[in-house]
C-alpha positions in Angstrom: -29.1 10.8 -28.7 -27.6 7.5 -27.6 -26.8 7.1 -23.9 -23.9 4.8 -23.2 -24.0 2.7 -20.1 -21.6 3.9 -17.5 -18.9 1.7 -16.2 -19.2 1.9 -12.4 -15.7 0.7 -11.9 -14.3 3.5 -14.0 -15.8 6.1 -11.6 -14.8 4.2 -8.4 -11.8 5.9 -6.8 -8.8 3.7 -6.8 -5.5 3.4 -5.0 -2.5 1.2 -4.8 -0.2 -0.1 -2.0 2.9 -2.3 -2.0 3.8 -5.2 0.3 7.6 -4.9 0.2 9.6 -7.7 1.9 13.3 -8.2 2.5 15.4 -11.4 2.6 14.4 -12.0 6.3 10.7 -12.0 5.3 10.0 -8.7 7.1 7.5 -6.2 5.7 8.2 -2.6 5.1 5.6 -0.4 6.9 5.0 3.3 6.8 3.9 5.3 9.9 1.4 7.8 8.6 1.3 11.4 9.8 -1.1 12.0 12.7 -2.9 15.0 11.1 -6.6 15.6 10.5 -7.9 15.2 7.0 -6.0 12.2 5.9 -7.1 8.6 5.9 -5.8 6.5 8.8 -3.7 9.2 10.6 -1.2 7.8 13.0 -1.5 4.2 11.7 1.2 1.9 10.3 0.4 1.1 6.7 2.0 0.1 3.5 3.5 2.6 1.1 1.1 3.8 -1.6 -1.6 6.2 -2.4 -4.4 7.2 -4.7 -4.5 6.8 -8.4 -4.6 10.1 -10.4 -7.6 10.3 -12.8 -7.1 7.6 -15.5 -3.9 6.3 -14.0 -3.7 2.5 -13.7 -2.7 1.1 -10.3 0.7 -0.1 -11.5 1.7 3.4 -12.6 0.3 4.8 -9.4 2.3 2.6 -7.1 5.5 3.2 -9.0 4.9 7.0 -8.7 3.9 6.8 -5.0 6.9 4.7 -4.0 9.2 7.3 -5.7 7.3 10.3 -4.3 6.9 9.0 -0.7 10.2 7.3 -0.2 12.5 7.7 -3.2 12.1 4.0 -3.6 12.3 2.3 -7.0 11.5 -1.4 -7.4 11.4 -3.2 -10.7 9.8 -6.4 -9.6 6.2 -5.3 -8.7 3.6 -8.0 -9.0 -0.1 -7.3 -8.7 -1.9 -9.4 -6.1 -5.5 -8.5 -5.4 -8.0 -5.6 -4.6 -9.5 -4.8 -1.3 -11.8 -1.8 -0.6 -10.9 0.7 2.1 -14.5 1.0 3.2 -13.8 2.9 6.4 -11.0 5.3 5.3 -10.5 6.7 1.8 -13.4 4.8 0.2 -11.1 3.7 -2.6 -10.6 0.2 -4.0 -7.0 -0.5 -3.2 -4.8 -2.7 -5.5 -2.2 -4.6 -3.6 1.2 -5.3 -5.1 4.2 -7.2 -3.8 7.9 -6.5 -4.3 11.3 -7.5 -2.9 13.7 -4.8 -1.6 16.6 -5.5 0.7 17.9 -2.0 1.5 18.2 0.1 4.6 14.9 1.7 5.1 16.3 4.4 7.4 18.4 5.7 4.5 15.3 6.4 2.3 14.3 10.0 1.9 10.9 9.9 3.5 8.8 12.7 2.0 5.5 11.8 3.7 4.7 10.3 7.1 6.8 9.8 10.2 8.9 6.7 9.7 9.6 3.6 7.6 10.5 0.3 9.3 10.7 -3.4 8.5 8.7 -5.6 10.8 8.7 -9.4 11.2 5.1 -10.7 10.6 4.8 -11.9 14.2 5.2 -8.3 15.4 2.4 -6.9 13.3 -0.3 -7.8 15.9 0.8 -5.1 18.3 0.8 -2.3 15.7 -2.2 0.0 14.8 -2.8 -0.9 11.2 -5.9 -0.1 9.1 -8.2 -3.1 8.9 -8.1 -3.4 5.1 -4.3 -3.3 5.2 -4.2 -5.9 7.9 -6.5 -8.1 5.8 -4.3 -7.7 2.8 -1.2 -8.5 4.7 -2.8 -11.6 6.2 -4.0 -12.7 2.7 -0.5 -12.2 1.3 1.2 -14.1 4.1 -1.3 -17.0 4.0 -0.4 -17.5 0.3 3.3 -17.8 0.9 5.0 -21.2 0.7 5.2 -22.8 4.1 2.4 -20.7 5.5 
């Protein structure tokens, strides 16, 4: 019997989040529920979630945006991966997209609130470290940064 080598990245749990900006350069953040049993309760984060088994991150982020906030964007661009070592344990794929709507009108199905924030106001928010790292990496790569 042949034993095929296992692909460790295939077994690694994965997730996806989206850095969504508007025309003012503000970032859309999601205040997570403050309940036991979820990763990063009560923290401001990006919209997103875990990939279903075999689901690629792009399909996962499309699904999560629709499920969590009824949000459909057609301009998602994959950026980079960052591990959530102290929360879910997943490797998180970051995407970027532009959306210029009214976040208060979105039908939020998970969490407490959605709100756009100017980058300079992020320092006072409680944000998971890997999300903060991803946002800083994203902002540093923007023209004029």
